[in-house]
C-alpha positions in Angstrom: 81.1 29.6 21.7 77.8 30.5 23.3 77.8 33.7 25.4 74.9 34.4 27.7 73.2 37.7 28.0 74.4 37.9 31.6 78.0 38.0 30.4 77.2 40.5 27.7 75.5 42.8 30.2 78.4 42.5 32.7 80.9 43.4 29.9 78.7 46.2 28.8 78.4 47.7 32.3 82.2 47.2 32.8 83.0 48.8 29.4 80.8 51.8 30.1 82.2 52.3 33.6 85.8 51.9 32.6 85.3 54.4 29.8 83.7 56.9 32.1 86.3 56.5 34.7 89.1 56.7 32.2 87.7 59.9 30.7 87.1 61.4 34.1 90.6 60.5 35.3 92.3 61.8 32.2 90.4 65.1 32.3 91.2 65.4 36.1 94.9 64.6 35.5 95.2 67.1 32.7 93.4 69.9 34.7 95.5 69.1 37.8 98.9 69.3 35.9 97.9 72.4 34.0 96.6 74.3 37.0 99.5 73.1 39.2 102.1 74.3 36.6 100.2 77.5 36.2 100.4 78.0 40.0 104.1 77.4 40.0 104.5 79.7 37.1 102.5 82.5 38.7 104.5 82.1 42.0 107.8 82.3 40.1 106.7 85.4 38.2 105.3 87.1 41.3 108.6 86.4 43.1 110.7 87.8 40.3 108.4 90.9 40.2 108.8 91.3 44.0 112.6 90.9 43.8 113.2 93.5 41.1 110.6 95.8 42.8 112.6 95.6 46.0 115.8 96.3 44.1 114.3 99.5 42.6 112.9 100.5 46.0 116.3 100.1 47.7 118.4 101.7 44.9 115.8 104.2 43.5 117.0 103.4 40.0 117.2 100.5 37.6 121.0 100.9 37.2 122.8 97.7 37.9 119.6 95.6 37.7 121.0 93.4 34.9 124.1 92.4 37.0 121.8 91.7 40.0 119.5 89.4 38.0 122.6 87.6 36.6 124.1 87.2 40.0 120.7 86.1 41.4 120.3 83.4 38.8 123.8 82.0 39.1 124.0 81.9 42.9 120.4 80.7 43.6 120.5 82.6 46.9 121.7 86.1 45.9 123.1 88.7 48.2 121.6 92.1 48.4 121.8 94.6 45.6 124.7 96.8 45.0 123.9 99.0 48.0 125.0 96.0 50.2 121.8 96.2 52.2 121.0 92.6 51.4 118.0 91.1 49.5 115.8 88.3 50.9 116.3 84.8 49.3 114.1 84.4 46.3 113.7 80.6 46.6 113.8 77.8 49.1 116.9 77.6 51.2 119.4 75.2 49.7 117.2 74.4 46.8 116.9 75.6 43.2 114.6 78.6 42.7 112.0 77.7 40.0 112.3 81.3 38.7 115.8 80.8 37.6 114.7 78.4 34.9 112.4 81.0 33.4 113.6 83.9 31.2 112.0 87.1 32.4 112.2 90.3 30.5 112.3 93.6 32.4 111.5 96.9 30.8 111.4 100.4 32.3 108.3 102.6 32.3 109.1 103.7 28.7 109.4 100.1 27.5 113.2 100.1 27.2 114.6 96.6 27.8 116.7 96.4 31.0 117.0 92.6 31.4 117.1 91.1 27.9 115.9 87.7 26.7 115.2 86.1 23.3 115.0 88.6 20.5 114.8 91.6 22.9 118.2 93.0 23.7 119.2 95.7 26.2 118.0 99.1 24.9 115.4 97.7 22.5 111.9 99.3 22.8 109.1 96.8 23.4 106.0 97.6 21.5 103.2 99.0 23.6 100.8 96.2 22.4 103.0 93.6 24.0 104.0 95.7 26.9 100.4 95.9 28.2 100.3 92.1 28.4 103.1 92.0 31.0 103.0 92.4 34.8 103.5 95.9 36.2 106.3 96.5 38.7 105.1 99.1 41.2 106.9 100.9 44.0 104.9 103.0 46.5 101.9 102.7 44.2 103.7 104.0 41.2 104.6 101.8 38.2 108.3 101.8 37.5 108.6 99.0 35.0 107.1 95.9 33.4 108.0 92.2 33.6 107.3 90.0 30.7 107.6 86.2 30.4 109.3 84.9 27.3 109.7 81.1 26.8 108.2 77.9 28.2 106.7 77.4 31.6 109.2 76.4 34.3 110.0 72.7 34.9 108.7 71.3 38.1 110.9 70.7 41.0 111.3 67.5 43.1 108.5 68.5 45.5 106.1 69.5 42.8 106.8 66.3 40.8 106.4 64.2 43.9 103.0 65.9 44.5 101.8 65.2 41.0 103.0 61.6 41.2 101.0 61.1 44.4 98.0 62.6 42.7 98.4 60.3 39.7 98.6 57.3 42.0 95.5 58.3 43.8 93.7 58.7 40.5 94.9 55.3 39.4 93.7 53.6 42.6 90.4 55.4 42.3 90.0 54.3 38.7 90.8 50.7 39.6 88.4 50.8 42.6 85.7 52.2 40.5 86.2 49.5 37.9 86.0 46.8 40.5 82.8 48.3 42.0 81.4 48.6 38.5 82.2 45.0 37.9 80.5 43.9 41.1 77.4 46.1 40.5 77.3 45.0 36.9 77.3 41.4 37.9 74.5 41.9 40.4 72.4 44.0 38.0 73.0 41.6 35.2 71.9 38.6 37.2 68.9 40.5 38.5 67.8 41.5 35.0 68.4 38.1 33.5 66.9 36.0 36.3 63.3 36.4 34.9 64.6 35.5 31.5 66.1 32.3 32.8 62.8 31.4 34.5 61.0 32.1 31.2 63.5 30.0 29.3 63.0 27.1 31.6 59.2 27.4 31.4 59.3 27.5 27.6 61.5 24.4 27.5 58.9 22.7 29.7 56.1 23.8 27.4 58.0 22.4 24.4 57.9 19.0 26.1 54.1 19.1 26.4 53.6 20.6 29.8 51.7 23.7 28.7 50.6 24.9 32.2 53.6 26.9 33.4 53.8 29.9 35.8 56.6 32.3 36.2 56.8 34.5 39.4 56.3 38.2 38.6 58.8 40.1 40.7 58.7 43.6 39.2 56.4 46.0 37.5 58.8 46.9 34.6 58.9 45.5 31.1 60.3 42.2 32.3 57.4 42.0 34.8 54.9 42.6 32.0 56.6 40.0 29.9 56.3 37.4 32.7 52.6 38.3 33.3 51.9 38.0 29.5 53.7 34.6 29.5 51.6 33.4 32.4 48.5 34.5 30.6 49.6 32.8 27.4 50.5 29.6 29.3 47.1 29.5 31.0 45.2 30.2 27.7 47.2 27.5 25.9 46.5 25.0 28.7 42.8 25.8 28.6 42.7 25.6 24.8 44.5 22.3 24.9 42.1 20.9 27.4 39.2 22.3 25.3 40.7 20.7 22.2 40.9 17.3 23.8 37.4 17.6 25.1 36.1 18.7 21.7 37.9 15.8 20.0 36.3 13.4 22.5 32.9 15.0 22.0 33.2 14.9 18.2 34.2 11.2 18.4 31.2 10.5 20.7 28.7 12.4 18.5 30.0 10.6 15.4 30.1 7.2 17.1 26.5 7.1 18.2 24.8 7.6 14.8 27.4 5.5 13.0 26.8 2.6 15.5 23.1 2.8 14.7 23.6 3.0 11.0 26.2 0.2 11.0 24.1 -2.0 13.2 21.0 -1.8 10.9 23.0 -2.1 7.7 24.9 -5.2 9.0 21.7 -6.8 10.2 20.0 -6.2 6.9 23.0 -7.5 5.0 23.0 -10.7 7.0 19.2 -11.1 6.6 18.6 -10.8 10.3 16.4 -7.7 9.8 14.3 -6.7 6.8 14.7 -3.1 5.3 11.3 -1.8 6.4 10.4 1.9 5.8 10.6 2.5 9.6 14.1 1.1 9.8 15.2 3.1 6.7 13.7 6.2 8.2 15.8 5.7 11.4 18.9 5.3 9.3 18.0 8.4 7.3 17.5 10.4 10.6 20.9 9.4 11.8 22.5 10.4 8.4 20.8 13.8 8.7 22.3 14.1 12.2 25.7 13.4 10.9 25.2 15.9 8.1 24.2 18.6 10.6 27.2 17.9 12.8 29.6 18.1 9.8 27.9 21.4 8.6 28.2 22.9 12.1 31.9 21.9 12.3 32.5 23.5 8.8 30.7 26.7 9.9 32.9 26.9 13.1 36.1 26.2 11.1 35.2 29.0 8.7 34.5 31.4 11.6 37.9 30.5 13.2 39.7 31.2 9.9 37.8 34.4 9.3 36.3 33.0 6.2 32.6 33.0 7.3 30.7 34.5 4.3 28.1 37.1 5.2 25.6 38.4 2.6 24.7 41.6 4.2 21.6 43.6 3.2 19.4 46.2 5.0 16.9 44.4 7.2 14.2 45.9 9.5 14.6 44.4 13.0 10.9 43.8 13.4 10.7 41.9 10.0 13.5 39.6 11.2 11.6 38.7 14.4 8.4 38.3 12.5 10.2 35.8 10.2 11.3 33.8 13.2 7.7 33.9 14.6 6.4 32.4 11.4 9.1 29.7 11.4 8.8 28.6 15.0 5.3 29.6 15.9 3.8 26.2 15.0 6.5 24.3 16.9 5.8 26.6 20.0 2.1 25.9 19.7 2.7 22.2 19.6 4.6 22.5 22.9 1.9 24.8 24.3 4.4 27.6 24.7 3.6 31.2 23.8 6.0 32.8 21.3 5.7 36.6 21.1 7.4 39.5 19.3 8.0 42.9 20.8 9.8 45.8 19.1 10.2 49.5 19.6 8.6 51.6 16.9 10.8 53.4 14.4 13.9 51.2 14.8 16.5 51.8 12.0 17.3 49.2 9.4 20.5 47.3 10.1 22.9 45.6 7.5 23.2 41.9 8.3 23.0 38.5 6.8 19.3 37.5 7.4 19.9 33.8 6.8 22.9 33.7 9.2 21.0 35.7 11.9 18.0 33.4 11.3 20.3 30.5 12.2 21.3 32.3 15.4 17.7 33.0 16.5 16.7 29.5 15.5 19.3 28.0 17.9 18.2 30.3 20.7 14.5 29.6 20.2 15.1 25.9 19.9 17.0 25.9 23.2 14.2 28.0 24.9 11.5 25.6 23.6 13.4 22.6 24.9 13.6 24.0 28.5 10.4 26.0 28.8 7.5 24.1 30.3 3.9 24.1 28.9 2.1 27.4 29.4 5.5 29.0 29.3 6.4 32.1 27.4 9.2 33.1 25.0 9.6 36.8 24.0 11.6 38.0 21.0 12.3 41.7 21.4 14.4 44.5 19.7 15.4 47.9 20.8 18.0 50.6 20.3 20.6 51.6 23.0 22.8 54.4 21.7 24.5 53.3 18.5 23.8 49.6 19.2 20.7 47.6 18.2 19.8 45.0 20.9 17.9 41.8 20.2 16.8 39.5 23.0 15.3 36.1 23.4 13.7 35.7 26.9 12.0 32.7 28.3 10.6 31.7 31.7 12.0 28.2 31.6 14.1 26.2 34.1 17.1 28.6 33.8 20.8 27.9 33.9 23.0 27.5 37.0 25.6 30.1 37.8 28.3 27.5 37.4 27.2 26.6 33.9 26.3 30.1 32.6 29.8 31.3 31.7 30.4 28.2 29.5 27.2 27.9 27.5 28.8 29.4 24.4 31.7 27.0 24.5 31.8 24.2 21.9 30.3 20.9 22.9 29.4 22.3 26.3 26.1 20.8 27.7 24.7 22.2 30.9 22.5 19.2 31.1 24.6 15.9 31.0 21.5 14.1 29.8 21.6 16.0 26.5 24.9 14.3 25.7 23.1 11.3 24.7 20.5 13.0 22.5 20.7 14.5 19.1 22.0 17.9 20.3 25.5 18.4 19.1 26.5 21.1 21.6 27.6 23.5 18.9 24.5 25.6 18.4 25.4 28.4 20.8 29.1 28.3 19.8 27.9 28.9 16.2 25.6 31.6 17.3 28.5 33.5 19.0 30.7 33.1 15.9 28.0 34.5 13.6 27.2 37.4 15.9 30.9 38.3 16.3 31.4 38.1 12.5 28.8 40.9 12.3 30.8 42.9 14.8 28.5 42.3 17.7 28.4 40.6 21.0 26.2 38.0 22.6 25.6 37.4 26.3 23.2 35.5 28.6 21.5 36.2 31.9 19.7 33.5 33.8 18.3 32.4 37.2 17.4 28.8 38.0 13.6 28.4 38.0 13.0 31.9 36.6 14.3 31.7 33.0 17.0 32.8 30.7 17.6 36.0 28.6 20.1 36.0 25.7 21.0 39.5 24.4 22.6 40.2 21.0 24.1 43.7 20.4 24.9 44.7 16.8 26.2 48.1 15.6 23.6 50.1 13.7 26.1 51.7 11.3 
């Protein structure tokens, strides 16, 4: 049988509350009974002490006190002592005196037992160590005897028992009321705590059916609120990645379809004898095959980067030598396009450990993009400098620039800021590969651009 977390929380709150109430009620009951019995006991003892003290004050001696106490216990409402002057009633009129159910021992000032009880008989001397534990009987400020209590506390009378019964009923009603309140509050708290979980569960079920874009309302700032916010972020990221995956699949299919269509068309025409295999036609087929090979290699590089398996052959490299290498590789192409390609570098830059071939691939992609969108008589500057513990490379051009809407996406896979490029040989993976290689080196890559003024791409790599 399935039991929801709401029921578990309600039962947990109820169990804790009932346990606390039961303990509090039990302790309260025990203390009440104990203190009430002690009060009755003290009252009975004090009444007995007052009675025998009055007897001594009236008679001036303890003679006959045993007969007085015996008569007092048997009649419940004794007459006065032997002098006949009368003694006030020692208990409630018409009721049993609680003191009569207690055995009190009375000893004179020397410790000689006058009113016996238990093992102490008349005339026996009570040890001083026990005598000092009793209650002194004083007349006119002078101690004339000692009262000791031997035996169990007195039983409660009807009024006392009724009082305790009423107290017990009040405690029981209070415990039941507290349990009901705890149950109500526990239900409210449990539902409040589990409501975000129910929303999350419903959203997760919707995601399992393919609807990845889900949003759960964040109603608190506690751990459940953080969980809901994290879920919303995850849902948004999954939806974005799913859309990106679909777009990437579509782009890959498009980039594969175009060269394959060209190759298939030429091969089929040559097979059917419609076209002859001239060098020009074979060169076209070869160029399309190379385009396919570059696309496959780019995809393999990205898959290695995603899996953390991108191999880096690091070695100490001087920043200026890396830029000079790029100048030699692309200087001729820049000259053909009538674009100035320059290198600038701060003196005394430290060597940095990196994979020169991989970083050459990064700079090659950046320079190729700059050459494509920099007009004649334009300028491309490759620079290097140190900022703190980071070495910063930059590729700056004064070309047509990138719009503010396209700039945040230029490092995404298959993203093309210029839709016309989708029909060319550009795969749309160059900048995505550049970012993967830079991040594999522990660095970052970013771009700044203004339409009509040019673009600057910055690469920051840790020196150590």
